[in-house]
C-alpha positions as CSV (number, residue, x, y, z in Angstrom):
1,M,64.0,-23.0,8.7
2,A,60.3,-23.8,9.8
3,R,58.4,-24.9,6.6
4,Y,54.7,-23.6,5.9
5,V,52.0,-26.1,5.2
6,D,48.6,-25.7,3.8
7,G,45.7,-27.8,5.2
8,F,42.3,-28.9,4.1
9,V,39.7,-30.8,5.2
10,L,36.5,-31.6,3.1
11,P,33.7,-34.2,2.7
12,V,33.7,-36.6,-0.3
13,P,30.8,-38.9,-1.4
14,A,31.9,-42.3,-0.8
15,D,31.1,-43.1,-4.3
16,N,33.3,-40.3,-5.7
17,V,36.5,-41.0,-3.7
18,E,38.2,-42.4,-6.7
19,A,37.1,-39.5,-8.9
20,Y,38.4,-37.5,-6.1
21,R,41.8,-39.5,-6.2
22,R,42.4,-38.9,-9.7
23,I,41.8,-35.1,-9.5
24,A,44.2,-34.9,-6.3
25,R,47.1,-37.1,-8.3
26,K,46.8,-34.4,-11.1
27,A,46.8,-31.5,-8.9
28,G,49.5,-32.9,-6.5
29,K,51.9,-33.7,-9.6
30,V,51.3,-29.7,-10.5
31,W,52.1,-28.6,-7.1
32,K,55.2,-30.8,-6.8
33,E,56.3,-29.5,-10.4
34,Y,56.2,-26.0,-9.2
35,G,58.0,-26.6,-6.0
36,A,55.6,-28.0,-3.0
37,L,57.9,-30.3,-0.9
38,E,55.1,-32.7,-0.1
39,Y,51.5,-33.1,-1.0
40,I,49.5,-35.9,0.9
41,E,45.9,-36.6,0.8
42,C,43.8,-39.1,3.2
43,V,40.6,-40.6,3.6
44,A,39.2,-40.9,6.9
45,D,39.5,-44.4,8.7
46,D,39.1,-43.6,12.2
47,V,37.0,-40.3,12.8
48,K,34.0,-40.5,14.9
49,P,31.6,-37.5,15.6
50,G,32.6,-35.9,18.6
51,K,30.3,-34.1,21.7
52,L,31.3,-30.6,20.6
53,T,33.5,-30.8,17.7
54,S,35.2,-33.8,15.3
55,F,36.4,-33.9,11.6
56,P,32.8,-35.4,10.6
57,Q,30.9,-32.5,12.7
58,S,33.5,-29.9,10.7
59,V,32.2,-30.5,7.3
60,K,28.7,-31.4,8.3
61,L,29.2,-35.0,7.0
62,K,26.6,-36.8,5.3
63,A,25.9,-40.6,5.8
64,N,26.9,-41.4,2.5
65,E,30.4,-39.5,2.6
66,V,34.0,-39.7,4.0
67,V,36.4,-37.0,5.3
68,V,39.4,-36.1,3.4
69,F,42.0,-34.4,5.1
70,S,44.9,-33.0,2.8
71,W,48.2,-31.0,3.2
72,I,50.7,-29.4,1.2
73,V,54.2,-28.5,2.7
74,Y,56.5,-25.7,1.5
75,K,59.8,-24.1,2.5
76,S,58.0,-21.0,3.7
77,R,55.0,-18.8,3.4
78,K,56.8,-16.8,0.6
79,H,57.4,-20.0,-1.0
80,R,54.0,-21.2,-0.7
81,D,52.8,-17.9,-2.3
82,A,54.9,-18.2,-5.1
83,V,54.2,-21.9,-5.8
84,N,50.3,-21.3,-5.3
85,A,50.7,-18.3,-7.9
86,K,52.2,-20.8,-10.7
87,V,49.8,-23.3,-9.8
88,M,46.7,-21.2,-10.1
89,A,47.7,-19.8,-13.7
90,D,48.5,-23.7,-14.8
91,P,45.8,-24.6,-17.2
92,R,45.7,-28.1,-15.9
93,I,44.5,-26.4,-12.5
94,A,42.4,-23.4,-14.0
95,G,40.3,-26.2,-15.8
96,M,39.6,-27.7,-11.9
97,G,36.4,-25.6,-11.4
98,P,34.0,-25.9,-8.5
99,E,31.4,-27.5,-11.0
100,S,33.8,-30.0,-11.6
101,M,34.6,-31.4,-8.6
102,P,33.2,-34.7,-7.1
103,F,32.5,-32.7,-3.5
104,D,30.5,-30.1,-2.0
105,G,33.3,-27.2,-2.0
106,K,31.0,-25.2,0.3
107,R,31.7,-27.6,3.1
108,M,35.5,-27.7,2.5
109,F,37.8,-25.4,4.9
110,W,41.2,-24.6,4.8
111,G,44.3,-22.6,5.9
112,G,48.0,-21.8,6.0
113,F,50.0,-22.8,9.2
114,K,53.5,-21.9,10.4
115,S,55.5,-24.9,11.7
116,L,55.7,-24.9,15.4
117,V,57.4,-28.6,16.2
118,E,59.4,-30.2,13.3
119,L,61.2,-33.7,14.6
């Protein structure tokens, strides 16, 4: 069965990476508790501005920021919807409003993806 992936890209001020890591660890534990198969958060190490598009350009990266690329894996879209409903109702996540985030959520983007190839 093909899995389903939610993907996220966002800018995080370099000074806030550790604060972001703490929030991501907490959130990841909640997602996994409710059934997510994988929860991955990565910080850019080798991403350069492109001529037309790039990770830095996608989030309008500022000089003091880094790109974070994240994904959560589920059994299916139906499974994702069920897990996310539980996660969003959990008070540990509900307390994480935009005002408490160590990044500019207006420049974050995300989406759900059907698996195309799995090896």
